[in-house]
C-alpha positions as CSV (number, residue, x, y, z in Angstrom):
1,M,15.4,-12.4,8.6
2,H,11.4,-12.9,9.1
3,R,11.2,-16.0,7.1
4,T,7.4,-16.1,6.7
5,F,7.7,-12.2,5.2
6,A,10.9,-13.4,2.8
7,L,8.8,-16.6,1.6
8,F,5.7,-14.2,0.7
9,G,7.2,-11.5,-0.8
10,S,9.5,-14.3,-3.0
11,F,6.6,-16.0,-3.9
12,G,4.6,-12.9,-4.6
13,M,7.5,-11.8,-7.1
14,L,7.8,-15.2,-8.6
15,L,4.1,-15.4,-9.4
16,G,4.0,-11.4,-10.6
17,V,6.7,-11.7,-12.7
18,A,4.5,-15.1,-14.2
19,L,1.2,-13.2,-14.1
20,G,3.1,-9.6,-16.1
21,A,4.1,-12.6,-18.6
22,F,1.0,-13.9,-18.8
23,A,-0.9,-10.5,-19.3
24,A,2.1,-9.7,-22.1
25,H,1.9,-12.9,-24.0
26,G,-1.2,-14.4,-23.4
27,L,-4.3,-12.2,-22.1
28,K,-3.8,-8.8,-24.6
29,D,-5.4,-11.0,-27.8
30,Q,-7.9,-12.5,-25.5
31,L,-9.1,-9.4,-23.2
32,S,-10.3,-6.3,-23.6
33,P,-7.9,-3.5,-23.7
34,Y,-9.3,-2.2,-20.2
35,A,-9.2,-5.4,-18.5
36,V,-5.8,-6.0,-19.8
37,D,-5.1,-2.9,-17.8
38,V,-6.7,-4.1,-14.8
39,F,-4.9,-7.4,-14.8
40,E,-1.5,-4.9,-15.1
41,T,-3.0,-2.7,-12.4
42,G,-3.0,-5.9,-10.3
43,V,0.6,-7.5,-11.1
44,K,2.0,-4.0,-10.5
45,Y,0.8,-3.5,-6.7
46,Q,1.9,-7.2,-6.0
47,I,5.3,-6.5,-7.3
48,Y,5.4,-3.1,-5.1
49,H,4.2,-5.2,-2.0
50,A,6.4,-7.8,-2.5
51,L,9.1,-5.7,-2.7
52,G,7.9,-3.8,0.5
53,L,7.9,-7.6,1.9
54,L,11.5,-9.1,1.2
55,A,12.4,-5.5,2.3
56,L,10.8,-5.9,5.4
57,A,11.7,-9.4,5.7
58,L,15.9,-8.0,6.4
59,V,14.9,-6.1,9.4
60,P,16.7,-7.7,11.7
61,R,14.1,-7.5,15.1
62,P,10.9,-6.1,13.2
63,G,8.9,-4.6,16.0
64,R,4.8,-5.2,15.9
65,A,4.6,-2.1,13.6
66,L,6.3,-3.4,11.3
67,R,5.1,-7.0,11.5
68,A,1.6,-6.0,11.4
69,A,2.4,-4.2,8.2
70,G,4.3,-6.9,6.6
71,T,0.9,-8.9,7.7
72,L,-1.2,-5.7,6.0
73,M,0.8,-6.1,3.0
74,A,0.8,-9.6,2.5
75,V,-3.3,-9.5,3.0
76,G,-3.2,-6.4,0.5
77,I,-1.8,-8.3,-2.4
78,V,-4.5,-10.9,-1.7
79,I,-7.1,-8.7,-1.7
80,F,-6.2,-6.1,-4.0
81,S,-4.1,-8.2,-6.6
82,G,-6.6,-10.8,-6.6
83,T,-10.0,-9.2,-7.1
84,L,-8.1,-7.3,-10.5
85,Y,-7.5,-10.8,-11.7
86,A,-10.6,-12.2,-11.1
87,L,-12.0,-8.7,-12.5
88,A,-10.2,-8.8,-15.6
89,I,-10.4,-12.5,-16.6
90,T,-14.0,-13.0,-15.6
91,G,-15.7,-9.3,-16.1
92,V,-17.7,-10.2,-12.8
93,R,-18.2,-5.8,-11.8
94,W,-18.7,-6.4,-8.4
95,L,-15.3,-7.3,-7.9
96,G,-14.6,-4.1,-7.8
97,A,-15.8,-3.4,-4.7
98,I,-13.8,-5.4,-2.9
99,T,-11.0,-3.9,-4.3
100,P,-10.7,-1.1,-2.2
101,I,-10.5,-3.4,0.5
102,G,-7.0,-4.6,-0.3
103,G,-5.6,-0.7,-1.3
104,L,-6.7,0.4,2.3
105,C,-4.4,-2.5,3.5
106,F,-1.5,-1.2,1.6
107,I,-2.2,2.4,3.2
108,V,-1.9,1.4,6.2
109,A,0.8,-0.7,6.2
110,W,2.8,1.7,4.7
111,G,1.7,4.2,7.3
112,L,3.1,1.5,9.6
113,V,5.9,2.0,8.1
114,F,6.3,5.5,8.6
115,V,5.8,5.2,12.3
116,A,8.1,2.2,13.0
117,V,11.0,4.7,11.1
118,L,9.8,8.1,13.2
119,R,10.2,6.2,16.4
120,L,13.7,5.0,15.3
121,P,16.1,6.6,17.5
122,R,17.9,9.6,15.7
123,V,21.8,8.9,14.6
124,P,24.2,11.8,14.7
125,E,25.5,12.2,11.0
126,A,29.6,12.2,10.7
Protein backbone atom coordinates (compact mmCIF):
# COMPACT_ATOMS: atom_id res chain seq x y z
CA MET A 1 0.00 0.00 0.00
CA HIS A 2 1.25 3.45 -0.85
CA ARG A 3 0.81 5.13 2.55
CA THR A 4 0.96 8.72 1.30
CA PHE A 5 -1.85 8.15 -1.21
CA ALA A 6 -3.91 6.35 1.45
CA LEU A 7 -3.43 9.21 3.91
CA PHE A 8 -4.19 11.94 1.40
CA GLY A 9 -7.14 10.00 -0.05
CA SER A 10 -8.72 9.22 3.31
CA PHE A 11 -8.21 12.78 4.56
CA GLY A 12 -9.60 14.06 1.25
CA MET A 13 -12.70 11.95 1.78
CA LEU A 14 -13.09 13.09 5.38
CA LEU A 15 -12.77 16.72 4.36
CA GLY A 16 -14.98 16.25 1.28
CA VAL A 17 -17.84 14.77 3.29
CA ALA A 18 -17.51 17.48 5.96
CA LEU A 19 -17.41 20.26 3.35
CA GLY A 20 -20.36 18.72 1.51
CA ALA A 21 -22.40 18.75 4.71
CA PHE A 22 -21.26 22.31 5.40
CA ALA A 23 -22.40 23.36 1.92
CA ALA A 24 -25.75 21.64 2.30
CA HIS A 25 -26.54 22.96 5.76
CA GLY A 26 -24.42 26.03 6.39
CA LEU A 27 -23.95 27.74 3.05
CA LYS A 28 -27.34 27.40 1.33
CA ASP A 29 -28.71 30.43 3.19
CA GLN A 30 -25.45 32.41 3.10
CA LEU A 31 -24.42 32.20 -0.56
CA SER A 32 -26.11 32.58 -3.92
CA PRO A 33 -27.31 29.39 -5.61
CA TYR A 34 -24.46 29.85 -8.14
CA ALA A 35 -21.83 30.03 -5.38
CA VAL A 36 -23.27 26.96 -3.64
CA ASP A 37 -23.15 25.11 -6.96
CA VAL A 38 -19.51 26.12 -7.45
CA PHE A 39 -18.67 24.94 -3.92
CA GLU A 40 -20.48 21.62 -4.47
CA THR A 41 -18.55 21.08 -7.72
CA GLY A 42 -15.35 21.40 -5.71
CA VAL A 43 -16.65 18.82 -3.23
CA LYS A 44 -17.61 16.36 -5.99
CA TYR A 45 -14.23 16.51 -7.69
CA GLN A 46 -12.43 16.27 -4.37
CA ILE A 47 -14.35 13.11 -3.50
CA TYR A 48 -13.87 11.54 -6.95
CA HIS A 49 -10.12 12.06 -6.82
CA ALA A 50 -9.75 11.12 -3.16
CA LEU A 51 -11.34 7.80 -4.15
CA GLY A 52 -8.84 7.61 -7.02
CA LEU A 53 -6.01 8.09 -4.54
CA LEU A 54 -7.39 5.35 -2.30
CA ALA A 55 -7.55 3.01 -5.30
CA LEU A 56 -3.96 3.83 -6.24
CA ALA A 57 -2.91 3.24 -2.62
CA LEU A 58 -4.00 -0.39 -3.00
CA VAL A 59 -1.70 -1.10 -5.95
CA PRO A 60 1.08 -3.30 -4.49
CA ARG A 61 3.99 -1.91 -6.53
CA PRO A 62 2.90 1.23 -8.35
CA GLY A 63 5.28 2.15 -11.13
CA ARG A 64 6.42 5.62 -12.02
CA ALA A 65 3.26 6.44 -14.00
CA LEU A 66 0.90 5.53 -11.14
CA ARG A 67 3.00 7.40 -8.58
CA ALA A 68 2.93 10.46 -10.84
CA ALA A 69 -0.84 10.01 -11.31
CA GLY A 70 -1.40 9.97 -7.55
CA THR A 71 0.71 13.05 -7.07
CA LEU A 72 -1.21 14.88 -9.80
CA MET A 73 -4.55 13.84 -8.27
CA ALA A 74 -3.47 15.26 -4.91
CA VAL A 75 -2.20 18.49 -6.48
CA GLY A 76 -5.37 18.71 -8.57
CA ILE A 77 -7.56 18.44 -5.47
CA VAL A 78 -5.72 21.29 -3.80
CA ILE A 79 -5.77 23.54 -6.87
CA PHE A 80 -9.12 22.66 -8.47
CA SER A 81 -11.29 22.16 -5.41
CA GLY A 82 -9.41 24.69 -3.31
CA THR A 83 -9.89 27.50 -5.80
CA LEU A 84 -13.57 26.63 -6.23
CA TYR A 85 -14.10 26.74 -2.45
CA ALA A 86 -12.32 30.09 -2.23
CA LEU A 87 -14.21 31.46 -5.25
CA ALA A 88 -17.58 30.42 -3.82
CA ILE A 89 -16.92 31.87 -0.37
CA THR A 90 -15.07 35.07 -1.30
CA GLY A 91 -16.54 35.84 -4.73
CA VAL A 92 -13.03 36.70 -5.97
CA ARG A 93 -13.48 35.91 -9.67
CA TRP A 94 -9.81 35.73 -10.72
CA LEU A 95 -9.50 32.51 -8.71
CA GLY A 96 -11.52 30.89 -11.50
CA ALA A 97 -8.53 31.43 -13.80
CA ILE A 98 -6.41 29.11 -11.64
CA THR A 99 -9.00 26.31 -11.40
CA PRO A 100 -8.27 24.82 -14.87
CA ILE A 101 -4.69 24.07 -13.78
CA GLY A 102 -6.15 21.65 -11.24
CA GLY A 103 -8.44 20.22 -13.90
CA LEU A 104 -5.45 19.65 -16.17
CA CYS A 105 -3.73 17.81 -13.31
CA PHE A 106 -6.77 15.50 -13.10
CA ILE A 107 -6.80 14.86 -16.85
CA VAL A 108 -3.09 14.06 -16.98
CA ALA A 109 -3.40 11.85 -13.89
CA TRP A 110 -6.13 9.72 -15.46
CA GLY A 111 -4.17 9.60 -18.71
CA LEU A 112 -1.22 8.18 -16.76
CA VAL A 113 -3.50 5.59 -15.14
CA PHE A 114 -4.74 4.65 -18.62
CA VAL A 115 -1.17 4.25 -19.90
CA ALA A 116 -0.20 2.16 -16.86
CA VAL A 117 -3.16 -0.15 -17.45
CA LEU A 118 -2.29 -0.47 -21.15
CA ARG A 119 1.19 -1.60 -20.14
CA LEU A 120 -0.10 -4.39 -17.90
CA PRO A 121 0.49 -7.88 -19.27
CA ARG A 122 -2.63 -9.55 -20.60
CA VAL A 123 -3.95 -12.34 -18.46
CA PRO A 124 -5.63 -15.21 -20.36
CA GLU A 125 -9.30 -15.57 -19.55
CA ALA A 126 -10.41 -18.75 -17.85
